[in-house]
PDB file as gemmi writes it, atoms N, CA and C in Angstrom:
CRYST1    1.000    1.000    1.000  90.00  90.00  90.00 P 1                      
ATOM      1  N   UNK A   1     116.978 123.704 172.176  1.00  0.00           N  
ATOM      2  CA  UNK A   1     115.494 122.842 172.280  1.00  0.00           C  
ATOM      3  C   UNK A   1     115.107 122.234 170.951  1.00  0.00           C  
ATOM      4  N   UNK A   2     114.643 120.715 171.258  1.00  0.00           N  
ATOM      5  CA  UNK A   2     114.174 120.141 170.402  1.00  0.00           C  
ATOM      6  C   UNK A   2     112.616 120.049 170.566  1.00  0.00           C  
ATOM      7  N   UNK A   3     111.883 120.192 169.367  1.00  0.00           N  
ATOM      8  CA  UNK A   3     110.410 120.188 169.261  1.00  0.00           C  
ATOM      9  C   UNK A   3     109.966 118.698 169.458  1.00  0.00           C  
ATOM     10  N   UNK A   4     109.341 118.389 170.817  1.00  0.00           N  
ATOM     11  CA  UNK A   4     108.700 117.107 170.981  1.00  0.00           C  
ATOM     12  C   UNK A   4     107.559 117.208 170.217  1.00  0.00           C  
ATOM     13  N   UNK A   5     107.195 116.132 169.442  1.00  0.00           N  
ATOM     14  CA  UNK A   5     106.109 115.892 168.592  1.00  0.00           C  
ATOM     15  C   UNK A   5     104.614 115.178 169.471  1.00  0.00           C  
ATOM     16  N   UNK A   6     103.835 115.850 169.599  1.00  0.00           N  
ATOM     17  CA  UNK A   6     102.882 114.796 170.299  1.00  0.00           C  
ATOM     18  C   UNK A   6     102.064 113.920 169.071  1.00  0.00           C  
ATOM     19  N   UNK A   7     102.334 114.086 167.978  1.00  0.00           N  
ATOM     20  CA  UNK A   7     102.033 113.247 167.067  1.00  0.00           C  
ATOM     21  C   UNK A   7     103.128 112.402 166.202  1.00  0.00           C  
ATOM     22  N   UNK A   8     102.657 111.529 165.262  1.00  0.00           N  
ATOM     23  CA  UNK A   8     103.540 110.820 164.593  1.00  0.00           C  
ATOM     24  C   UNK A   8     103.956 111.809 163.579  1.00  0.00           C  
ATOM     25  N   UNK A   9     105.048 111.304 162.978  1.00  0.00           N  
ATOM     26  CA  UNK A   9     105.753 112.197 161.906  1.00  0.00           C  
ATOM     27  C   UNK A   9     104.979 112.436 160.680  1.00  0.00           C  
ATOM     28  N   UNK A  10     104.238 111.331 160.177  1.00  0.00           N  
ATOM     29  CA  UNK A  10     103.415 111.308 159.431  1.00  0.00           C  
ATOM     30  C   UNK A  10     102.184 112.023 159.412  1.00  0.00           C  
ATOM     31  N   UNK A  11     101.635 112.177 160.616  1.00  0.00           N  
ATOM     32  CA  UNK A  11     100.360 112.551 160.988  1.00  0.00           C  
ATOM     33  C   UNK A  11     100.673 114.339 160.724  1.00  0.00           C  
ATOM     34  N   UNK A  12     102.007 114.511 161.331  1.00  0.00           N  
ATOM     35  CA  UNK A  12     102.231 115.957 161.068  1.00  0.00           C  
ATOM     36  C   UNK A  12     102.639 116.206 159.911  1.00  0.00           C  
ATOM     37  N   UNK A  13     102.906 115.845 159.022  1.00  0.00           N  
ATOM     38  CA  UNK A  13     103.061 116.027 157.733  1.00  0.00           C  
ATOM     39  C   UNK A  13     101.670 116.361 156.942  1.00  0.00           C  
ATOM     40  N   UNK A  14     100.929 115.352 157.283  1.00  0.00           N  
ATOM     41  CA  UNK A  14      99.364 115.514 156.618  1.00  0.00           C  
ATOM     42  C   UNK A  14      98.657 116.807 157.197  1.00  0.00           C  
ATOM     43  N   UNK A  15      98.916 117.009 158.491  1.00  0.00           N  
ATOM     44  CA  UNK A  15      98.409 118.375 159.157  1.00  0.00           C  
ATOM     45  C   UNK A  15      98.918 119.368 158.572  1.00  0.00           C  
ATOM     46  N   UNK A  16     100.116 119.619 158.267  1.00  0.00           N  
ATOM     47  CA  UNK A  16     100.573 120.719 157.461  1.00  0.00           C  
ATOM     48  C   UNK A  16     100.304 120.929 156.104  1.00  0.00           C  
ATOM     49  N   UNK A  17     100.021 119.667 155.494  1.00  0.00           N  
ATOM     50  CA  UNK A  17      99.363 119.864 154.100  1.00  0.00           C  
ATOM     51  C   UNK A  17      98.427 120.330 154.152  1.00  0.00           C  
ATOM     52  N   UNK A  18      97.067 119.661 155.186  1.00  0.00           N  
ATOM     53  CA  UNK A  18      95.800 120.206 154.909  1.00  0.00           C  
ATOM     54  C   UNK A  18      95.801 121.648 155.412  1.00  0.00           C  
ATOM     55  N   UNK A  19      96.641 122.354 156.422  1.00  0.00           N  
ATOM     56  CA  UNK A  19      96.700 123.548 156.733  1.00  0.00           C  
ATOM     57  C   UNK A  19      97.210 124.533 155.842  1.00  0.00           C  
ATOM     58  N   UNK A  20      97.914 124.003 154.866  1.00  0.00           N  
ATOM     59  CA  UNK A  20      98.541 124.771 154.048  1.00  0.00           C  
ATOM     60  C   UNK A  20      97.570 125.651 152.818  1.00  0.00           C  
ATOM     61  N   UNK A  21      96.026 125.134 152.751  1.00  0.00           N  
ATOM     62  CA  UNK A  21      95.311 125.435 152.002  1.00  0.00           C  
ATOM     63  C   UNK A  21      94.548 126.663 152.441  1.00  0.00           C  
ATOM     64  N   UNK A  22      94.241 127.572 152.126  1.00  0.00           N  
ATOM     65  CA  UNK A  22      93.522 128.639 152.460  1.00  0.00           C  
ATOM     66  C   UNK A  22      91.610 128.186 152.670  1.00  0.00           C  
ATOM     67  N   UNK A  23      91.468 127.347 151.741  1.00  0.00           N  
ATOM     68  CA  UNK A  23      90.065 126.979 151.749  1.00  0.00           C  
ATOM     69  C   UNK A  23      89.947 125.983 152.978  1.00  0.00           C  
ATOM     70  N   UNK A  24      90.918 125.071 153.090  1.00  0.00           N  
ATOM     71  CA  UNK A  24      90.817 124.106 153.931  1.00  0.00           C  
ATOM     72  C   UNK A  24      90.856 124.840 155.502  1.00  0.00           C  
ATOM     73  N   UNK A  25      91.877 125.815 155.573  1.00  0.00           N  
ATOM     74  CA  UNK A  25      91.767 126.308 156.893  1.00  0.00           C  
ATOM     75  C   UNK A  25      90.383 127.096 157.248  1.00  0.00           C  
ATOM     76  N   UNK A  26      89.662 127.809 156.236  1.00  0.00           N  
ATOM     77  CA  UNK A  26      88.409 128.393 156.345  1.00  0.00           C  
ATOM     78  C   UNK A  26      87.343 127.114 156.758  1.00  0.00           C  
ATOM     79  N   UNK A  27      87.574 126.177 156.073  1.00  0.00           N  
ATOM     80  CA  UNK A  27      86.386 124.860 156.603  1.00  0.00           C  
ATOM     81  C   UNK A  27      86.626 124.669 157.863  1.00  0.00           C  
ATOM     82  N   UNK A  28      87.783 124.509 158.350  1.00  0.00           N  
ATOM     83  CA  UNK A  28      88.165 124.109 159.797  1.00  0.00           C  
ATOM     84  C   UNK A  28      87.593 125.099 160.840  1.00  0.00           C  
ATOM     85  N   UNK A  29      87.705 126.509 160.255  1.00  0.00           N  
ATOM     86  CA  UNK A  29      87.232 127.823 161.172  1.00  0.00           C  
ATOM     87  C   UNK A  29      85.908 127.413 161.235  1.00  0.00           C  
ATOM     88  N   UNK A  30      85.291 127.331 159.971  1.00  0.00           N  
ATOM     89  CA  UNK A  30      83.772 127.216 160.100  1.00  0.00           C  
ATOM     90  C   UNK A  30      83.022 126.106 160.881  1.00  0.00           C  
ATOM     91  N   UNK A  31      84.103 124.859 160.941  1.00  0.00           N  
ATOM     92  CA  UNK A  31      83.148 123.717 161.458  1.00  0.00           C  
ATOM     93  C   UNK A  31      83.696 123.728 162.825  1.00  0.00           C  
ATOM     94  N   UNK A  32      84.859 124.552 163.393  1.00  0.00           N  
ATOM     95  CA  UNK A  32      85.112 124.379 164.621  1.00  0.00           C  
ATOM     96  C   UNK A  32      83.917 125.072 165.753  1.00  0.00           C  
ATOM     97  N   UNK A  33      83.017 125.695 165.404  1.00  0.00           N  
ATOM     98  CA  UNK A  33      82.034 126.187 166.333  1.00  0.00           C  
ATOM     99  C   UNK A  33      81.008 125.272 166.216  1.00  0.00           C  
ATOM    100  N   UNK A  34      81.004 124.355 165.252  1.00  0.00           N  
ATOM    101  CA  UNK A  34      79.792 123.459 165.437  1.00  0.00           C  
ATOM    102  C   UNK A  34      79.983 122.641 163.938  1.00  0.00           C  
ATOM    103  N   UNK A  35      79.250 121.311 163.997  1.00  0.00           N  
ATOM    104  CA  UNK A  35      79.223 120.810 162.736  1.00  0.00           C  
ATOM    105  C   UNK A  35      78.318 121.455 161.633  1.00  0.00           C  
ATOM    106  N   UNK A  36      78.700 121.203 160.513  1.00  0.00           N  
ATOM    107  CA  UNK A  36      78.071 121.956 159.105  1.00  0.00           C  
ATOM    108  C   UNK A  36      78.120 120.707 158.255  1.00  0.00           C  
ATOM    109  N   UNK A  37      77.049 120.776 157.580  1.00  0.00           N  
ATOM    110  CA  UNK A  37      77.275 119.579 156.333  1.00  0.00           C  
ATOM    111  C   UNK A  37      77.890 120.132 155.339  1.00  0.00           C  
ATOM    112  N   UNK A  38      78.293 119.130 154.475  1.00  0.00           N  
ATOM    113  CA  UNK A  38      79.000 119.403 153.251  1.00  0.00           C  
ATOM    114  C   UNK A  38      78.869 120.406 152.461  1.00  0.00           C  
ATOM    115  N   UNK A  39      77.216 120.078 152.432  1.00  0.00           N  
ATOM    116  CA  UNK A  39      76.509 120.932 151.297  1.00  0.00           C  
ATOM    117  C   UNK A  39      76.344 122.380 151.661  1.00  0.00           C  
ATOM    118  N   UNK A  40      76.110 122.632 152.910  1.00  0.00           N  
ATOM    119  CA  UNK A  40      76.057 123.856 153.278  1.00  0.00           C  
ATOM    120  C   UNK A  40      77.587 124.670 153.254  1.00  0.00           C  
ATOM    121  N   UNK A  41      78.556 123.746 153.430  1.00  0.00           N  
ATOM    122  CA  UNK A  41      79.955 124.391 153.492  1.00  0.00           C  
ATOM    123  C   UNK A  41      79.988 124.968 151.746  1.00  0.00           C  
ATOM    124  N   UNK A  42      79.716 123.896 151.194  1.00  0.00           N  
ATOM    125  CA  UNK A  42      79.836 124.323 149.748  1.00  0.00           C  
ATOM    126  C   UNK A  42      79.314 125.552 149.183  1.00  0.00           C  
ATOM    127  N   UNK A  43      78.044 126.023 149.719  1.00  0.00           N  
ATOM    128  CA  UNK A  43      77.648 127.495 149.377  1.00  0.00           C  
ATOM    129  C   UNK A  43      78.632 128.616 149.840  1.00  0.00           C  
ATOM    130  N   UNK A  44      79.513 128.304 150.826  1.00  0.00           N  
ATOM    131  CA  UNK A  44      80.604 129.387 150.890  1.00  0.00           C  
ATOM    132  C   UNK A  44      81.649 129.543 149.976  1.00  0.00           C  
ATOM    133  N   UNK A  45      81.738 128.689 149.072  1.00  0.00           N  
ATOM    134  CA  UNK A  45      83.053 128.805 148.219  1.00  0.00           C  
ATOM    135  C   UNK A  45      82.660 128.966 146.690  1.00  0.00           C  
ATOM    136  N   UNK A  46      83.399 129.449 145.689  1.00  0.00           N  
ATOM    137  CA  UNK A  46      83.120 129.357 144.426  1.00  0.00           C  
ATOM    138  C   UNK A  46      83.821 128.091 143.752  1.00  0.00           C  
ATOM    139  N   UNK A  47      83.192 127.027 144.129  1.00  0.00           N  
ATOM    140  CA  UNK A  47      83.690 125.689 143.684  1.00  0.00           C  
ATOM    141  C   UNK A  47      82.864 124.787 143.660  1.00  0.00           C  
ATOM    142  N   UNK A  48      82.851 123.784 143.092  1.00  0.00           N  
ATOM    143  CA  UNK A  48      81.959 122.832 143.028  1.00  0.00           C  
ATOM    144  C   UNK A  48      81.451 121.731 144.440  1.00  0.00           C  
ATOM    145  N   UNK A  49      80.479 121.256 144.406  1.00  0.00           N  
ATOM    146  CA  UNK A  49      80.556 120.621 145.788  1.00  0.00           C  
ATOM    147  C   UNK A  49      81.437 119.426 145.814  1.00  0.00           C  
ATOM    148  N   UNK A  50      81.888 118.912 144.619  1.00  0.00           N  
ATOM    149  CA  UNK A  50      82.708 117.900 144.597  1.00  0.00           C  
ATOM    150  C   UNK A  50      84.188 118.300 144.890  1.00  0.00           C  
ATOM    151  N   UNK A  51      84.396 119.666 144.611  1.00  0.00           N  
ATOM    152  CA  UNK A  51      85.825 120.174 145.221  1.00  0.00           C  
ATOM    153  C   UNK A  51      85.776 120.420 146.490  1.00  0.00           C  
ATOM    154  N   UNK A  52      84.829 120.816 147.020  1.00  0.00           N  
ATOM    155  CA  UNK A  52      84.839 120.960 148.604  1.00  0.00           C  
ATOM    156  C   UNK A  52      84.615 119.836 149.439  1.00  0.00           C  
ATOM    157  N   UNK A  53      83.904 118.766 148.867  1.00  0.00           N  
ATOM    158  CA  UNK A  53      84.224 117.259 149.465  1.00  0.00           C  
ATOM    159  C   UNK A  53      85.810 116.926 149.219  1.00  0.00           C  
ATOM    160  N   UNK A  54      86.661 117.073 148.427  1.00  0.00           N  
ATOM    161  CA  UNK A  54      87.886 116.917 148.326  1.00  0.00           C  
ATOM    162  C   UNK A  54      88.530 117.643 149.476  1.00  0.00           C  
ATOM    163  N   UNK A  55      88.305 118.851 149.515  1.00  0.00           N  
ATOM    164  CA  UNK A  55      88.815 119.482 150.749  1.00  0.00           C  
ATOM    165  C   UNK A  55      88.497 118.713 152.217  1.00  0.00           C  
ATOM    166  N   UNK A  56      87.321 118.553 152.382  1.00  0.00           N  
ATOM    167  CA  UNK A  56      86.960 118.126 153.344  1.00  0.00           C  
ATOM    168  C   UNK A  56      87.821 116.685 153.833  1.00  0.00           C  
ATOM    169  N   UNK A  57      88.135 115.967 152.582  1.00  0.00           N  
ATOM    170  CA  UNK A  57      88.702 114.576 152.545  1.00  0.00           C  
ATOM    171  C   UNK A  57      89.933 114.697 153.126  1.00  0.00           C  
ATOM    172  N   UNK A  58      90.616 115.766 152.740  1.00  0.00           N  
ATOM    173  CA  UNK A  58      92.267 115.917 152.968  1.00  0.00           C  
ATOM    174  C   UNK A  58      92.088 116.466 154.509  1.00  0.00           C  
ATOM    175  N   UNK A  59      91.261 117.030 154.954  1.00  0.00           N  
ATOM    176  CA  UNK A  59      91.123 117.483 156.383  1.00  0.00           C  
ATOM    177  C   UNK A  59      90.761 116.139 157.406  1.00  0.00           C  
ATOM    178  N   UNK A  60      90.091 115.471 156.509  1.00  0.00           N  
ATOM    179  CA  UNK A  60      89.653 113.836 157.462  1.00  0.00           C  
ATOM    180  C   UNK A  60      90.773 113.384 157.228  1.00  0.00           C  
ATOM    181  N   UNK A  61      91.654 112.756 156.187  1.00  0.00           N  
ATOM    182  CA  UNK A  61      92.981 112.326 156.119  1.00  0.00           C  
ATOM    183  C   UNK A  61      93.963 112.632 157.365  1.00  0.00           C  
ATOM    184  N   UNK A  62      93.873 113.970 157.573  1.00  0.00           N  
ATOM    185  CA  UNK A  62      94.696 114.555 158.584  1.00  0.00           C  
ATOM    186  C   UNK A  62      94.059 114.437 159.949  1.00  0.00           C  
ATOM    187  N   UNK A  63      93.063 113.787 160.216  1.00  0.00           N  
ATOM    188  CA  UNK A  63      92.374 113.801 161.103  1.00  0.00           C  
ATOM    189  C   UNK A  63      92.022 115.006 161.992  1.00  0.00           C  
ATOM    190  N   UNK A  64      91.869 116.144 161.237  1.00  0.00           N  
ATOM    191  CA  UNK A  64      91.352 117.365 162.051  1.00  0.00           C  
ATOM    192  C   UNK A  64      89.844 117.589 161.852  1.00  0.00           C  
ATOM    193  N   UNK A  65      89.029 116.567 160.967  1.00  0.00           N  
ATOM    194  CA  UNK A  65      87.620 116.531 161.107  1.00  0.00           C  
ATOM    195  C   UNK A  65      87.251 115.453 160.987  1.00  0.00           C  
ATOM    196  N   UNK A  66      86.101 115.082 161.460  1.00  0.00           N  
ATOM    197  CA  UNK A  66      85.551 113.688 161.262  1.00  0.00           C  
ATOM    198  C   UNK A  66      84.098 113.940 160.254  1.00  0.00           C  
ATOM    199  N   UNK A  67      83.574 112.990 159.828  1.00  0.00           N  
ATOM    200  CA  UNK A  67      82.471 113.131 159.158  1.00  0.00           C  
ATOM    201  C   UNK A  67      81.345 112.400 159.558  1.00  0.00           C  
ATOM    202  N   UNK A  68      80.132 112.669 159.945  1.00  0.00           N  
ATOM    203  CA  UNK A  68      79.184 111.831 160.385  1.00  0.00           C  
ATOM    204  C   UNK A  68      77.863 111.957 159.721  1.00  0.00           C  
ATOM    205  N   UNK A  69      77.450 110.685 159.105  1.00  0.00           N  
ATOM    206  CA  UNK A  69      76.412 110.537 158.231  1.00  0.00           C  
ATOM    207  C   UNK A  69      74.943 111.065 159.287  1.00  0.00           C  
ATOM    208  N   UNK A  70      73.968 112.167 158.774  1.00  0.00           N  
ATOM    209  CA  UNK A  70      72.772 112.135 159.155  1.00  0.00           C  
ATOM    210  C   UNK A  70      72.047 112.234 158.025  1.00  0.00           C  
ATOM    211  N   UNK A  71      71.117 111.232 157.858  1.00  0.00           N  
ATOM    212  CA  UNK A  71      70.290 111.211 156.484  1.00  0.00           C  
ATOM    213  C   UNK A  71      70.898 111.160 155.498  1.00  0.00           C  
ATOM    214  N   UNK A  72      70.380 111.961 154.537  1.00  0.00           N  
ATOM    215  CA  UNK A  72      71.295 112.266 153.339  1.00  0.00           C  
ATOM    216  C   UNK A  72      72.749 113.211 153.184  1.00  0.00           C  
ATOM    217  N   UNK A  73      72.570 113.775 154.485  1.00  0.00           N  
ATOM    218  CA  UNK A  73      73.615 114.764 154.596  1.00  0.00           C  
ATOM    219  C   UNK A  73      75.290 114.056 155.435  1.00  0.00           C  
ATOM    220  N   UNK A  74      76.233 114.787 155.049  1.00  0.00           N  
ATOM    221  CA  UNK A  74      77.343 114.322 156.080  1.00  0.00           C  
ATOM    222  C   UNK A  74      77.698 115.450 156.881  1.00  0.00           C  
ATOM    223  N   UNK A  75      77.772 115.502 158.139  1.00  0.00           N  
ATOM    224  CA  UNK A  75      77.983 116.540 158.912  1.00  0.00           C  
ATOM    225  C   UNK A  75      79.506 116.648 159.133  1.00  0.00           C  
ATOM    226  N   UNK A  76      79.976 117.607 158.963  1.00  0.00           N  
ATOM    227  CA  UNK A  76      81.544 117.738 159.408  1.00  0.00           C  
ATOM    228  C   UNK A  76      81.802 118.462 160.663  1.00  0.00           C  
ATOM    229  N   UNK A  77      82.734 117.644 161.419  1.00  0.00           N  
ATOM    230  CA  UNK A  77      82.713 118.135 162.747  1.00  0.00           C  
ATOM    231  C   UNK A  77      84.368 118.207 163.085  1.00  0.00           C  
ATOM    232  N   UNK A  78      84.878 118.951 163.939  1.00  0.00           N  
ATOM    233  CA  UNK A  78      86.323 119.113 164.167  1.00  0.00           C  
ATOM    234  C   UNK A  78      86.712 118.103 165.227  1.00  0.00           C  
ATOM    235  N   UNK A  79      87.954 117.458 164.995  1.00  0.00           N  
ATOM    236  CA  UNK A  79      88.298 116.415 165.723  1.00  0.00           C  
ATOM    237  C   UNK A  79      89.246 117.076 166.986  1.00  0.00           C  
ATOM    238  N   UNK A  80      88.677 117.129 168.014  1.00  0.00           N  
ATOM    239  CA  UNK A  80      89.335 118.311 169.038  1.00  0.00           C  
ATOM    240  C   UNK A  80      90.469 117.684 169.542  1.00  0.00           C  
ATOM    241  N   UNK A  81      90.789 116.472 169.791  1.00  0.00           N  
ATOM    242  CA  UNK A  81      91.838 115.937 170.143  1.00  0.00           C  
ATOM    243  C   UNK A  81      93.144 116.303 169.250  1.00  0.00           C  
ATOM    244  N   UNK A  82      92.736 115.985 168.040  1.00  0.00           N  
ATOM    245  CA  UNK A  82      93.908 116.423 166.765  1.00  0.00           C  
ATOM    246  C   UNK A  82      94.329 117.863 167.034  1.00  0.00           C  
ATOM    247  N   UNK A  83      92.920 118.634 167.173  1.00  0.00           N  
ATOM    248  CA  UNK A  83      93.492 120.069 166.946  1.00  0.00           C  
ATOM    249  C   UNK A  83      94.269 120.425 168.116  1.00  0.00           C  
ATOM    250  N   UNK A  84      93.761 119.772 169.375  1.00  0.00           N  
ATOM    251  CA  UNK A  84      94.578 120.201 170.632  1.00  0.00           C  
ATOM    252  C   UNK A  84      96.332 119.897 170.491  1.00  0.00           C  
ATOM    253  N   UNK A  85      96.279 118.589 169.656  1.00  0.00           N  
ATOM    254  CA  UNK A  85      97.865 118.186 169.555  1.00  0.00           C  
ATOM    255  C   UNK A  85      98.580 118.981 168.764  1.00  0.00           C  
ATOM    256  N   UNK A  86      97.810 119.354 167.714  1.00  0.00           N  
ATOM    257  CA  UNK A  86      98.405 120.409 166.583  1.00  0.00           C  
ATOM    258  C   UNK A  86      98.742 121.741 167.154  1.00  0.00           C  
ATOM    259  N   UNK A  87      97.777 122.250 168.088  1.00  0.00           N  
ATOM    260  CA  UNK A  87      98.117 123.346 168.867  1.00  0.00           C  
ATOM    261  C   UNK A  87      99.515 123.186 169.952  1.00  0.00           C  
ATOM    262  N   UNK A  88      99.266 122.039 170.679  1.00  0.00           N  
ATOM    263  CA  UNK A  88     100.789 121.907 171.052  1.00  0.00           C  
ATOM    264  C   UNK A  88     102.055 121.710 170.483  1.00  0.00           C  
ATOM    265  N   UNK A  89     101.688 121.274 169.257  1.00  0.00           N  
ATOM    266  CA  UNK A  89     102.788 121.244 168.419  1.00  0.00           C  
ATOM    267  C   UNK A  89     103.324 122.579 168.062  1.00  0.00           C  
ATOM    268  N   UNK A  90     102.502 123.532 167.675  1.00  0.00           N  
ATOM    269  CA  UNK A  90     102.625 124.796 166.896  1.00  0.00           C  
ATOM    270  C   UNK A  90     103.263 125.850 168.194  1.00  0.00           C  
ATOM    271  N   UNK A  91     102.817 125.705 169.237  1.00  0.00           N  
ATOM    272  CA  UNK A  91     103.174 126.255 170.685  1.00  0.00           C  
ATOM    273  C   UNK A  91     104.765 125.984 170.879  1.00  0.00           C  
ATOM    274  N   UNK A  92     105.135 124.570 170.479  1.00  0.00           N  
ATOM    275  CA  UNK A  92     106.470 123.982 170.845  1.00  0.00           C  
ATOM    276  C   UNK A  92     107.497 124.774 169.672  1.00  0.00           C  
ATOM    277  N   UNK A  93     107.020 124.619 168.463  1.00  0.00           N  
ATOM    278  CA  UNK A  93     107.793 125.525 167.599  1.00  0.00           C  
ATOM    279  C   UNK A  93     107.937 127.056 167.867  1.00  0.00           C  
ATOM    280  N   UNK A  94     106.780 127.701 168.274  1.00  0.00           N  
ATOM    281  CA  UNK A  94     106.718 129.088 168.835  1.00  0.00           C  
ATOM    282  C   UNK A  94     107.995 129.321 169.795  1.00  0.00           C  
ATOM    283  N   UNK A  95     107.807 128.321 170.803  1.00  0.00           N  
ATOM    284  CA  UNK A  95     108.693 128.451 171.954  1.00  0.00           C  
ATOM    285  C   UNK A  95     110.255 128.341 171.449  1.00  0.00           C  
ATOM    286  N   UNK A  96     110.490 127.604 170.361  1.00  0.00           N  
ATOM    287  CA  UNK A  96     111.936 127.287 169.937  1.00  0.00           C  
ATOM    288  C   UNK A  96     112.278 128.409 169.266  1.00  0.00           C  
ATOM    289  N   UNK A  97     111.343 129.085 168.218  1.00  0.00           N  
ATOM    290  CA  UNK A  97     111.860 130.058 167.489  1.00  0.00           C  
ATOM    291  C   UNK A  97     111.982 131.414 168.718  1.00  0.00           C  
ATOM    292  N   UNK A  98     110.982 131.605 169.713  1.00  0.00           N  
ATOM    293  CA  UNK A  98     111.384 132.778 170.629  1.00  0.00           C  
ATOM    294  C   UNK A  98     112.627 132.673 171.182  1.00  0.00           C  
ATOM    295  N   UNK A  99     113.015 131.392 171.437  1.00  0.00           N  
ATOM    296  CA  UNK A  99     114.538 131.286 172.042  1.00  0.00           C  
ATOM    297  C   UNK A  99     115.462 131.721 171.215  1.00  0.00           C  
ATOM    298  N   UNK A 100     115.498 131.004 170.005  1.00  0.00           N  
ATOM    299  CA  UNK A 100     116.572 131.519 168.952  1.00  0.00           C  
ATOM    300  C   UNK A 100     116.571 132.878 168.795  1.00  0.00           C  
ATOM    301  N   UNK A 101     115.451 133.498 168.434  1.00  0.00           N  
ATOM    302  CA  UNK A 101     115.589 135.042 168.561  1.00  0.00           C  
ATOM    303  C   UNK A 101     116.272 135.727 169.733  1.00  0.00           C  
ATOM    304  N   UNK A 102     115.936 135.386 171.010  1.00  0.00           N  
ATOM    305  CA  UNK A 102     116.499 135.874 172.264  1.00  0.00           C  
ATOM    306  C   UNK A 102     117.874 135.475 172.169  1.00  0.00           C  
ATOM    307  N   UNK A 103     118.635 134.269 171.629  1.00  0.00           N  
ATOM    308  CA  UNK A 103     119.860 134.065 171.425  1.00  0.00           C  
ATOM    309  C   UNK A 103     120.702 134.997 170.386  1.00  0.00           C  
ATOM    310  N   UNK A 104     119.817 135.346 169.470  1.00  0.00           N  
ATOM    311  CA  UNK A 104     120.348 136.167 168.425  1.00  0.00           C  
ATOM    312  C   UNK A 104     120.616 137.631 168.896  1.00  0.00           C  
ATOM    313  N   UNK A 105     119.475 137.876 169.539  1.00  0.00           N  
ATOM    314  CA  UNK A 105     119.563 139.243 170.327  1.00  0.00           C  
ATOM    315  C   UNK A 105     120.996 139.446 171.232  1.00  0.00           C  
ATOM    316  N   UNK A 106     121.075 138.469 171.752  1.00  0.00           N  
ATOM    317  CA  UNK A 106     122.218 138.402 172.899  1.00  0.00           C  
ATOM    318  C   UNK A 106     123.333 138.358 172.177  1.00  0.00           C  
ATOM    319  N   UNK A 107     123.802 137.583 170.917  1.00  0.00           N  
ATOM    320  CA  UNK A 107     124.950 137.583 170.159  1.00  0.00           C  
ATOM    321  C   UNK A 107     125.071 138.945 169.542  1.00  0.00           C  
ATOM    322  N   UNK A 108     124.098 139.559 169.220  1.00  0.00           N  
ATOM    323  CA  UNK A 108     124.190 140.948 168.494  1.00  0.00           C  
ATOM    324  C   UNK A 108     124.709 142.081 169.530  1.00  0.00           C  
ATOM    325  N   UNK A 109     124.037 141.627 170.870  1.00  0.00           N  
ATOM    326  CA  UNK A 109     124.291 142.977 171.928  1.00  0.00           C  
ATOM    327  C   UNK A 109     125.888 142.710 172.129  1.00  0.00           C  
ATOM    328  N   UNK A 110     126.334 141.617 172.246  1.00  0.00           N  
ATOM    329  CA  UNK A 110     127.560 141.036 172.710  1.00  0.00           C  
ATOM    330  C   UNK A 110     128.747 141.532 171.590  1.00  0.00           C  
ATOM    331  N   UNK A 111     128.170 141.287 170.378  1.00  0.00           N  
ATOM    332  CA  UNK A 111     128.919 141.878 169.155  1.00  0.00           C  
ATOM    333  C   UNK A 111     129.159 143.364 169.241  1.00  0.00           C  
ATOM    334  N   UNK A 112     127.939 144.357 169.526  1.00  0.00           N  
ATOM    335  CA  UNK A 112     128.064 145.588 169.383  1.00  0.00           C  
ATOM    336  C   UNK A 112     128.812 145.974 170.570  1.00  0.00           C  
ATOM    337  N   UNK A 113     128.926 145.374 171.531  1.00  0.00           N  
ATOM    338  CA  UNK A 113     129.867 145.740 172.891  1.00  0.00           C  
ATOM    339  C   UNK A 113     131.140 145.537 172.844  1.00  0.00           C  
ATOM    340  N   UNK A 114     131.459 144.687 171.722  1.00  0.00           N  
ATOM    341  CA  UNK A 114     133.133 144.442 171.534  1.00  0.00           C  
ATOM    342  C   UNK A 114     133.371 145.268 170.250  1.00  0.00           C  
ATOM    343  N   UNK A 115     132.728 145.942 169.800  1.00  0.00           N  
ATOM    344  CA  UNK A 115     133.454 146.663 168.437  1.00  0.00           C  
ATOM    345  C   UNK A 115     133.454 148.354 169.112  1.00  0.00           C  
ATOM    346  N   UNK A 116     133.043 148.538 170.364  1.00  0.00           N  
ATOM    347  CA  UNK A 116     133.339 149.758 170.850  1.00  0.00           C  
ATOM    348  C   UNK A 116     134.883 149.988 171.287  1.00  0.00           C  
TER     349      UNK A 116                                                      
END                                                                             
C-alpha cells in the first residue's frame, strides 16, 4: 500500500514539523474548540508572549491555524480544511502500518508452523 498524500509534500513536512512540538500541539488543541487570542494563549505557558507568537507562526506556516485581527488582538483559529487533510494523511499511515503488522503476523505464524 502506498500512502496517497492529500497535501503537497512541502505541506506535509511543515505539518509534521509543527506537530513535533508539545507546545504547538497544545496550542492547536486549545484553539480547536474556538478561537483564542495570542495574549490569552500566552498565559497558559511559562514563556514570553513573543515565544508563543513564534509557535503560532509555525502553526500558521503549516496552515494548521489562521490569525484574524480583532481590534488590538490577534485571534487564532484552526484551519479545519488542513486539519481534515492531516487526519486523512494520518489515517492512511495507520492503515499502512496495520497492514504491515498483519503481514508480519502471517509470516511469523507460517514460520512457526514450519518449525514443527
